[in-house]
C-alpha positions as CSV (number, residue, x, y, z in Angstrom):
1,X,-223.8,-95.7,-48.3
2,X,-225.6,-94.4,-51.2
3,X,-225.6,-95.9,-54.9
4,X,-226.0,-95.0,-58.5
5,X,-226.3,-96.7,-61.7
6,X,-224.7,-95.4,-65.1
7,X,-226.8,-95.1,-68.3
8,X,-225.4,-96.2,-71.4
9,X,-224.5,-92.6,-72.2
10,X,-222.2,-92.4,-69.2
11,X,-224.7,-90.6,-67.1
12,X,-225.7,-90.9,-63.4
13,X,-228.0,-89.3,-61.2
14,X,-226.3,-87.9,-57.9
15,X,-228.4,-89.6,-54.9
16,X,-230.3,-87.0,-52.9
17,X,-228.4,-87.2,-49.7
18,X,-225.3,-86.7,-51.6
19,X,-226.8,-83.7,-53.5
20,X,-228.0,-82.3,-49.9
21,X,-224.7,-82.9,-48.0
22,X,-222.8,-81.3,-50.8
23,X,-225.5,-78.3,-51.2
24,X,-225.9,-79.1,-55.1
25,X,-228.5,-77.5,-57.1
26,X,-229.6,-78.0,-60.6
27,X,-227.0,-76.7,-63.0
28,X,-224.2,-76.6,-60.7
29,X,-220.7,-78.3,-61.4
30,X,-219.1,-81.2,-59.7
31,X,-215.2,-81.9,-60.1
32,X,-213.7,-85.5,-60.0
33,X,-210.3,-86.1,-59.0
34,X,-208.3,-89.3,-59.4
35,X,-206.1,-90.3,-56.7
36,X,-202.8,-92.6,-57.2
37,X,-204.5,-95.5,-55.1
38,X,-207.7,-95.5,-57.8
39,X,-210.0,-93.5,-55.5
40,X,-212.1,-91.1,-57.2
41,X,-213.1,-87.9,-55.1
42,X,-216.0,-85.9,-56.2
43,X,-216.5,-82.1,-55.1
44,X,-218.8,-79.6,-55.4
45,X,-217.7,-76.6,-57.7
46,X,-220.1,-74.1,-56.1
47,X,-217.7,-71.3,-55.4
48,X,-216.7,-68.5,-58.1
49,X,-213.5,-67.1,-58.1
50,X,-215.3,-63.8,-57.8
51,X,-216.5,-64.6,-54.4
52,X,-212.9,-64.7,-53.2
53,X,-212.7,-60.8,-53.8
54,X,-211.7,-59.2,-50.5
55,X,-210.6,-62.3,-48.9
56,X,-206.9,-61.1,-48.9
57,X,-206.2,-58.0,-46.9
58,X,-203.9,-55.6,-48.9
59,X,-200.3,-55.2,-47.8
60,X,-199.4,-52.3,-45.3
61,X,-196.0,-50.8,-44.5
62,X,-192.9,-51.8,-46.4
63,X,-194.4,-51.3,-49.8
64,X,-192.2,-50.2,-52.6
65,X,-193.4,-48.8,-55.8
66,X,-192.2,-50.2,-59.1
67,X,-191.8,-48.3,-62.1
68,X,-193.8,-50.0,-65.2
69,X,-190.5,-50.1,-67.1
70,X,-189.1,-52.2,-64.4
71,X,-191.9,-54.9,-64.9
72,X,-191.2,-55.5,-68.6
73,X,-189.2,-58.5,-68.6
74,X,-187.0,-59.4,-71.5
75,X,-187.2,-55.6,-73.0
76,X,-184.5,-53.3,-73.1
């Protein structure tokens, strides 16, 4: 189990073994999520949304075209 001490400014140093396990490098962000049972989960925020490009396959087959006018909500 790894341990860290918080400074008077609220800062901590993430232990080296945890940084390695999460693949963290200097300047990368981490996300803290507080669960209902009081547990806090720390996750590395290492993926950019741009990395997800191309992950989903385009739809094939039953595609119907929609006119731009039909996309406008609330306009007559």
